[in-house]
C-alpha positions in Angstrom: 116.9 103.9 78.8 119.5 103.6 76.7 121.7 100.7 79.3 121.6 96.4 78.9 119.2 95.1 81.6 119.2 92.1 82.6 115.8 91.2 82.8 112.9 94.1 81.3 109.5 93.2 83.2 106.5 95.5 80.4 102.7 96.0 82.4 102.6 96.8 86.7 99.7 93.8 87.2 100.0 91.6 90.3 102.3 88.9 88.9 105.1 91.5 86.7 105.5 93.3 90.6 106.0 90.5 92.4 109.0 88.7 89.5 110.0 92.0 88.7 111.2 91.5 93.4 112.2 89.0 93.0 114.6 88.5 90.3 115.4 92.3 92.0 116.2 91.0 95.5 118.0 87.7 93.4 120.6 90.8 92.0 119.3 91.3 88.2 119.4 94.3 87.1 115.8 95.3 86.1 113.8 97.6 84.6 109.7 97.5 84.7 107.4 99.4 82.4 104.4 100.3 82.2 102.9 101.7 79.1 99.4 103.3 81.1 100.1 106.0 83.5 99.2 103.6 87.2 99.9 100.4 88.6 98.4 97.5 87.8 97.6 97.0 85.1 94.3 94.1 84.6 94.7 94.0 88.9 95.1 97.5 89.3 92.2 99.0 92.1 90.1 102.1 90.9 88.7 104.9 92.6 84.7 106.2 91.9 85.1 108.4 88.9 87.5 105.8 87.6 85.4 103.2 87.7 82.1 105.7 85.9 84.8 106.4 83.5 84.9 103.2 82.2 81.4 101.1 82.6 80.0 105.0 82.6 81.5 106.6 80.0 81.1 111.0 80.5 78.5 110.3 83.2 79.3 110.9 87.2 78.5 109.3 90.0 75.7 110.2 92.7 76.2 112.2 95.4 74.3 109.8 97.7 77.4 107.2 97.6 80.2 110.0 99.5 83.7 110.4 97.6 85.6 109.2 95.2 88.9 108.8 96.8 86.8 106.5 99.6 87.2 103.9 97.2 89.6 102.1 96.3 87.4 99.0 93.8 89.7 95.9 92.9 89.5 95.0 89.3 90.5 91.5 90.4 89.4 90.9 93.8 91.6 88.1 95.0 91.8 86.9 99.2 95.3 85.9 100.3 94.7 82.3 102.2 97.0 83.7 105.4 99.2 80.5 105.4 99.4 80.6 101.5 102.2 81.0 98.9 101.6 84.0 98.5 102.0 85.1 102.5 105.1 83.6 102.5 106.6 85.4 99.4 105.8 88.5 100.6 107.4 87.7 104.0 110.8 85.4 101.5 111.5 89.6 99.7 109.8 91.6 103.4 107.1 93.0 101.4 105.4 92.8 104.8 106.3 95.6 106.0 105.3 97.6 103.7 101.6 96.6 103.6 99.4 95.8 106.7 96.4 92.9 106.0 93.2 92.4 108.2 91.6 89.0 108.3 87.9 88.4 106.0 85.0 87.5 107.6 83.7 84.7 106.9 83.7 81.8 104.1 80.7 80.5 102.7 79.3 77.9 100.5 76.6 77.6 98.6 74.6 74.4 99.1 70.1 73.9 98.2 69.6 77.2 97.1 71.2 78.3 101.0 73.9 79.9 102.1 76.4 77.6 104.7 79.7 78.9 106.6 82.4 76.2 105.2 83.1 74.0 107.4 86.9 73.5 108.3 87.6 70.1 110.2 86.1 67.6 112.2 84.2 69.9 115.0 82.6 72.5 112.7 81.4 69.6 110.8 80.0 68.5 113.3 77.6 71.3 113.9 77.5 72.0 110.3 73.4 71.9 108.3 74.9 70.7 105.5 74.4 67.4 106.3 71.9 65.1 108.1 73.2 63.0 111.0 74.9 60.1 109.6 77.1 62.1 107.3 78.2 64.8 110.2 79.8 61.4 111.3 81.0 60.6 108.7 82.3 63.2 106.8 83.9 64.1 110.9 86.4 60.5 110.7 87.6 62.3 106.8 88.3 65.5 108.8 90.4 64.1 111.9 92.3 61.9 109.4 93.4 65.0 107.3 94.2 66.7 110.2 96.4 63.9 111.4 97.7 62.9 107.9 101.4 63.7 107.5 102.9 62.6 104.3 106.5 62.2 106.6 104.9 59.8 109.6 103.2 56.7 107.6 101.7 55.8 110.6 99.0 58.4 109.5 98.2 57.6 106.7 96.2 54.6 107.4 98.2 52.3 104.6 97.1 54.3 101.9 99.1 55.3 99.8 97.6 59.4 99.0 100.0 59.7 95.5 97.9 57.0 94.1 94.7 56.4 95.8 92.6 59.0 93.6 91.0 61.7 95.7 87.5 60.1 94.8 88.4 56.3 96.1 89.2 58.0 98.9 86.3 59.3 100.0 84.1 56.8 99.5 86.6 54.7 102.1 84.6 57.3 104.1 80.8 56.9 102.4 81.2 60.1 101.9 77.5 61.7 100.1 77.9 64.2 96.5 76.5 66.9 98.4 79.7 65.9 101.0 81.9 66.1 98.4 81.0 68.9 96.3 81.6 71.4 99.4 85.1 69.6 100.3 86.2 69.5 97.4 85.7 73.7 95.8 84.7 75.6 99.0 87.4 74.0 101.3 90.4 72.6 98.3 89.2 75.0 96.4 89.4 73.2 93.0 88.0 75.0 89.7 86.4 71.8 88.4 86.0 67.8 89.0 88.7 66.5 87.6 90.6 66.1 91.0 88.6 63.7 91.8 90.6 61.4 89.8 94.0 62.8 90.4 95.7 61.6 93.7 94.1 62.8 97.3 97.2 63.8 98.5 97.1 67.3 96.5 93.3 68.0 97.8 94.4 66.4 101.0 97.2 69.5 101.4 94.9 72.1 100.0 91.9 71.0 102.9 95.3 71.1 105.4 96.4 75.0 104.3 92.8 75.5 104.9 92.7 74.2 107.8 95.4 76.5 109.2 95.1 79.1 107.9 92.0 79.2 109.5 93.5 79.0 112.2 96.2 81.2 112.5 94.2 84.5 112.5 91.8 82.8 115.2 88.9 85.2 112.0 86.0 83.0 110.9 87.7 82.0 107.7 91.7 81.6 106.7 92.2 84.8 104.8 93.6 88.1 104.8 93.3 91.2 102.6 95.9 94.3 102.7 93.7 97.7 103.6 93.1 99.7 101.2 92.7 96.6 98.9 95.1 95.0 96.9 96.1 98.0 95.0 98.5 97.9 97.4 100.7 94.6 96.9 101.5 95.4 92.9 103.1 99.3 94.7 105.0 97.1 98.0 106.5 95.3 94.6 108.0 98.9 93.2 108.9 100.3 95.8 110.9 96.7 97.3 111.9 96.8 93.4 113.5 100.2 93.7 114.6 99.0 97.2 117.1 96.3 95.4 117.8 99.2 92.4 115.6 98.0 90.4 114.1 101.0 87.8 110.4 101.8 87.3 108.6 103.3 84.1 105.3 104.2 83.8 103.6 105.8 80.6 105.9 104.1 78.0 103.8 104.3 75.3 103.8 101.1 72.8 106.6 98.9 74.6 107.8 97.2 71.5 109.8 94.1 72.3 112.7 93.5 69.4 114.0 90.1 68.6 117.0 88.9 66.5 117.4 87.0 63.2 117.1 84.0 65.4 113.8 85.3 67.4 115.2 85.6 70.2 114.6 88.8 72.1 116.5 91.3 72.6 115.1 94.7 73.8 112.3 97.0 74.5 112.0 100.5 71.7 109.6 103.0 73.4 109.1 106.6 72.4 112.7 106.3 69.4 114.8 104.1 72.5 116.1 101.0 72.9 116.8 99.0 76.8 118.9 95.8 76.2 117.1 92.9 77.8 118.8 89.2 78.2 114.7 88.9 78.7 111.4 89.9 78.5 108.8 88.9 81.3 105.1 90.4 80.3 101.4 89.7 80.7 99.9 88.9 77.4 99.1 92.2 76.3 102.6 93.8 75.4 102.6 90.2 73.0 99.8 89.6 71.4 101.5 87.4 68.8 103.3 84.8 71.4 98.8 83.8 73.1 95.7 82.3 72.4 92.7 82.4 74.3 91.6 80.0 76.7 88.6 81.5 77.8 87.0 84.3 79.4 85.4 86.2 82.5 82.4 87.6 83.0 81.7 89.7 86.5 79.6 92.3 87.8 80.5 95.5 90.9 78.2 95.7 92.4 78.1 98.8 95.3 76.0 98.1 98.3 75.0 99.5 101.6 74.4 96.6 103.6 76.2 93.1 103.9 75.5 89.8 102.1 72.7 88.1 103.6 72.5 85.0 105.1 76.7 85.6 105.8 76.5 86.9 109.6 76.8 90.4 108.6 80.1 89.3 107.6 81.7 92.8 106.6 84.5 91.1 104.7 83.1 87.3 102.6 83.7 84.9 99.8 80.9 82.3 99.2 81.5 80.1 96.6 78.8 78.4 94.8 79.7 75.0 92.7 79.0 74.5 89.7 77.4 71.0 90.2 75.0 72.9 92.5 73.7 75.3 89.1 74.2 73.2 86.6 77.4 75.0 85.3 81.2 73.8 84.1 82.6 76.2 86.5 82.6 77.7 89.6 80.7 80.7 90.4 82.1 83.3 93.5 81.4 86.0 94.9 83.7 88.3 97.6 82.5 91.3 99.2 85.1 94.1 101.1 83.7 96.9 103.1 84.9 100.0 104.3 86.4 97.9 107.6 89.0 97.3 105.5 89.0 100.8 103.9 88.0 100.5 100.6 84.8 102.3 100.8 83.2 105.4 102.8 82.0 104.0 105.8 78.8 101.5 105.6 79.6 101.0 101.9 80.0 97.7 100.3 80.9 96.4 97.7 80.9 93.3 96.2 82.0 91.1 93.0 80.5 87.8 91.4 82.6 86.1 88.4 82.9 83.3 86.7 83.9 81.8 83.9 82.2 83.1 80.8 79.6 80.1 79.1 77.7 82.7 77.2 78.3 86.7 75.9 75.2 87.3 78.6 76.7 88.3 82.1 74.1 89.7 83.8 71.8 86.5 83.0 74.6 84.3 83.8 75.3 85.6 87.0 72.0 86.1 88.2 72.4 83.9 90.7 75.3 84.6 92.5 73.3 88.5 92.1 70.9 87.4 93.4 72.7 86.6 96.8 73.6 89.9 97.3 70.2 91.6 98.2 69.8 95.1 97.4 71.9 96.6 94.9 73.0 100.6 94.6 74.8 100.4 91.4 76.0 96.9 89.6 78.1 97.3 86.5 78.8 94.3 83.5 82.2 93.2 81.9 83.8 90.5 80.3 87.5 89.9 80.0 89.2 87.2 77.7 91.1 84.9 79.0 94.9 84.5 77.7 97.8 81.9 78.2 101.6 81.7 76.1 101.9 79.4 73.2 105.5 80.5 73.5 109.1 78.5 74.1 110.6 80.2 76.3 114.1 78.3 75.7 113.9 79.2 71.9 112.8 83.1 72.9 113.4 84.3 76.0 109.7 85.5 76.6 108.1 85.3 80.4 104.6 85.6 79.7 101.6 85.4 82.8 98.4 84.2 81.7 95.1 86.2 81.9 93.7 86.5 85.7 91.1 83.8 86.3 87.5 84.2 87.9 88.5 82.9 91.6 88.2 85.0 94.3 91.5 83.7 95.6 95.6 84.2 95.0 96.6 80.6 95.2 96.3 79.8 90.8 97.4 83.9 90.4 100.7 82.2 92.9 101.1 78.5 91.1 101.8 80.9 87.6 103.9 83.2 89.9 105.9 80.5 90.8 106.4 78.4 87.8 107.8 81.7 85.7 110.4 82.1 87.9 112.1 78.9 88.0 111.4 79.0 84.3 113.7 82.5 84.3 116.1 82.1 86.6 116.1 78.1 87.3 115.3 78.3 90.8 113.0 76.7 92.5 111.8 79.6 95.6 112.9 78.6 99.1 109.1 79.0 100.7 109.8 78.1 104.1 109.5 80.5 106.1 109.3 82.1 109.1 105.3 82.3 108.7 105.7 84.2 112.2 107.0 87.2 110.4 103.5 88.7 109.4 102.0 88.4 112.0 101.9 92.1 112.5 99.9 91.5 109.9 96.6 90.6 111.5 95.5 94.1 112.5 
């Protein structure tokens, strides 16, 4: 342990594991430690007994739920956009060889009290019950504009500079009503609030294109993929990658106290009386509580069911987004459902999550609009956790702290944080121009 490392990573949450993998591949000497005796930190996967222990103390799960080991219940469930940046990172590091993915069946949106499939192109827009006849025609024109748009071919811009035109102005040009804007912004472009309307439209158009391209990739009912056996496989895959490149992993290391010099720069980490020296520390907020601030909290419900979510065409895996306006809230609500087809539960069982940025201290009441969509549940658990973000200046203390996981049920914001941290740590932008077909074995 008394060696010197380029970087010490604390916590084996998904963000930390991706970073230790990327830094190891870059040739840095990495030591990765966790105070827990399991991988995954906040983004760990629990079996049934562990879930019961966490939420119900000494109670035991009822036998009709099946074998504990057949459950892999993710504490931070998020689907992966098939052509998104996480897949690019997985291919860039070749970690795909340790993982098997399967397409996610459905992508839905809650609108006017009902659940609808998210239309993602001009043909689906024409068929969607989300819109009336005239609105469908307007939406179709807008979808065709987005499909044809190419940043490097000016004639596809139709005279609009999307780095200056706001999303609101672009949408006004096509005369779309608020209802349509709501599902495009939140369920297709995956914005988490309505700030995007006053921002340049280019970002929204790119997000819509990513959704459509990801959907086309696996010819499934959604743009998402998900690992067999759940997300708990990801941190372990990156741990194996890091080890291949000479990284060292140590679980069950109590304390993990970060040490600083007189100028406040990090010099090492002490655990069990031994200090490992380092130039930089990467960690989740729990390892440096004095350098983060609380920015919010996430409310979530975890349900075990014996049926798919109603009105989702019997999808065995599905995401439903409930835009804030539809609920009169300040933030969106997310439903995530996975089942035995992704090997996260025994045959015939489904795991559903409802999550949102908490606006009260009563998750059971606050999440009711989402829970009501689930139908009958065998068991339900409620949880609230705080969200932190760093307030330190990494150039002064060499500490790089990730943000807590948000309420979204897709990976876009998580990967953004990782890529920003990578650039802060290394001074480089990660090259994500990879051959996406390299993950095609991931389909089944």
